[in-house]
Residue frames as qw, qx, qy, qz and C-alpha x, y, z in Angstrom:
[[0.588, -0.352, 0.160, 0.711, -0.84, 0.34, 10.95],
 [0.288, 0.911, 0.020, -0.296, -0.04, 3.59, 9.19],
 [0.752, 0.079, 0.371, 0.539, 2.08, 3.35, 6.16],
 [0.018, 0.798, -0.101, -0.594, 3.91, 6.28, 4.51],
 [0.558, 0.135, 0.668, 0.474, 4.31, 4.49, 1.18],
 [0.327, 0.835, 0.418, 0.143, 2.11, 7.12, -0.52],
 [0.212, -0.907, 0.150, 0.332, 4.56, 9.85, 0.63],
 [0.478, -0.365, 0.607, 0.520, 7.44, 8.24, -1.29],
 [0.437, 0.479, 0.664, 0.372, 5.27, 7.89, -4.44],
 [0.048, 0.958, 0.279, -0.053, 4.18, 11.54, -4.04],
 [0.377, -0.753, 0.315, 0.438, 7.73, 12.66, -3.49],
 [0.544, -0.032, 0.667, 0.508, 8.91, 10.88, -6.64],
 [0.312, 0.642, 0.582, 0.389, 6.31, 12.62, -8.76],
 [0.109, -0.968, -0.145, 0.174, 7.11, 16.08, -7.32],
 [0.460, 0.776, -0.231, 0.363, 9.98, 18.48, -7.91],
 [0.433, -0.756, 0.408, -0.272, 11.20, 17.92, -4.40],
 [0.717, 0.211, -0.642, 0.169, 13.82, 15.41, -3.18],
 [0.726, -0.551, -0.328, 0.249, 14.85, 14.25, 0.27],
 [0.523, 0.022, -0.074, 0.849, 17.80, 16.72, -0.14],
 [0.067, -0.454, -0.185, -0.869, 15.49, 19.69, -0.84],
 [0.613, -0.641, -0.407, -0.218, 13.20, 18.67, 2.04],
 [0.703, -0.426, -0.246, 0.514, 16.13, 18.80, 4.42],
 [0.428, -0.029, 0.044, 0.902, 17.96, 21.89, 2.99],
 [0.063, -0.323, -0.270, -0.905, 15.10, 24.13, 1.79],
 [0.566, -0.511, -0.345, -0.548, 12.22, 23.09, 4.04],
 [0.165, -0.503, 0.639, -0.558, 13.99, 22.08, 7.27],
 [0.935, -0.162, -0.106, -0.297, 12.52, 18.59, 7.41],
 [0.356, -0.673, 0.646, -0.053, 14.94, 16.67, 9.58],
 [0.387, 0.339, -0.844, -0.154, 16.80, 13.52, 8.61],
 [0.135, 0.025, 0.910, -0.392, 15.17, 11.77, 11.64],
 [0.580, 0.363, 0.265, -0.679, 11.72, 12.68, 10.24],
 [0.590, 0.460, -0.525, -0.405, 12.62, 11.10, 6.91],
 [0.152, 0.223, -0.952, 0.140, 13.90, 8.02, 8.80],
 [0.398, 0.178, 0.676, -0.593, 10.51, 7.79, 10.57],
 [0.663, 0.452, -0.073, -0.592, 8.79, 7.98, 7.23],
 [0.419, 0.404, -0.794, -0.175, 11.07, 5.16, 5.87],
 [0.144, 0.060, -0.944, 0.290, 10.30, 2.96, 8.91],
 [0.426, -0.507, -0.557, -0.501, 6.56, 3.84, 9.17],
 [0.365, -0.261, -0.624, 0.640, 7.04, 5.22, 12.64],
 [0.041, -0.822, -0.550, 0.140, 4.61, 7.68, 14.19],
 [0.269, 0.244, 0.091, 0.927, 4.68, 11.41, 13.12],
 [0.056, 0.503, 0.513, -0.694, 2.83, 14.30, 14.63],
 [0.398, 0.733, 0.549, 0.056, 0.08, 16.02, 12.69],
 [0.012, -0.899, 0.149, 0.412, 2.15, 19.25, 12.37],
 [0.283, -0.393, 0.727, 0.486, 4.80, 17.31, 10.36],
 [0.410, 0.413, 0.795, 0.169, 2.01, 15.75, 8.24],
 [0.211, 0.907, 0.289, -0.222, 0.62, 19.22, 7.59],
 [0.132, -0.757, 0.409, 0.492, 4.08, 20.57, 6.61],
 [0.395, -0.083, 0.822, 0.402, 4.56, 17.72, 4.13],
 [0.356, 0.660, 0.658, 0.071, 1.19, 18.28, 2.57],
 [0.086, 0.934, 0.065, -0.340, 1.93, 22.04, 2.28],
 [0.247, -0.582, 0.594, 0.497, 5.43, 21.47, 0.79],
 [0.255, 0.018, 0.878, 0.406, 4.24, 18.83, -1.69],
 [0.415, 0.152, -0.119, -0.889, 0.88, 20.53, -2.37],
 [0.422, -0.059, -0.873, -0.235, -1.01, 17.31, -1.68],
 [0.701, -0.462, -0.105, -0.534, -3.67, 15.78, 0.52],
 [0.529, -0.502, 0.630, -0.267, -3.11, 13.67, 3.64],
 [0.928, 0.132, 0.327, -0.122, -4.01, 10.56, 1.64],
 [0.677, 0.680, -0.230, 0.159, -1.02, 11.35, -0.65],
 [0.031, 0.696, -0.612, 0.374, 1.29, 11.08, 2.40],
 [0.185, -0.199, 0.896, -0.353, -0.12, 8.25, 4.51],
 [0.676, -0.120, -0.487, -0.540, -2.60, 5.42, 4.52],
 [0.572, -0.341, 0.591, -0.456, -4.13, 3.10, 7.10],
 [0.613, 0.164, -0.733, -0.242, -3.67, -0.59, 6.56],
 [0.809, -0.428, 0.136, -0.378, -5.53, -2.87, 8.99],
 [0.439, 0.427, -0.771, 0.176, -3.16, -5.31, 10.66],
 [0.818, -0.372, -0.437, -0.047, -3.46, -8.21, 13.10],
 [0.623, -0.029, -0.374, 0.686, -0.46, -6.73, 14.88],
 [0.121, -0.616, -0.035, -0.777, -2.36, -3.49, 15.77],
 [0.007, 0.101, -0.719, 0.688, -2.73, -2.81, 19.46],
 [0.229, -0.500, -0.830, -0.091, -5.91, -4.18, 21.01],
 [0.176, -0.392, 0.051, -0.901, -8.40, -1.44, 21.96]]
């Protein structure tokens, strides 16, 4: 499973807030909701978040192995 827990930690340590992401950077409320619920995001959104927060992908998301992952 992909977790966006690192995103929230990175956001807390930055000068940005959810408000500024929405108002200044046009990140939608539904995208923030997907981040809260660890729902899939496209790579363009991940790229935008990394650019805005001046961070690496690992600072936004992490993979956590789970028995609930889809069988390949």
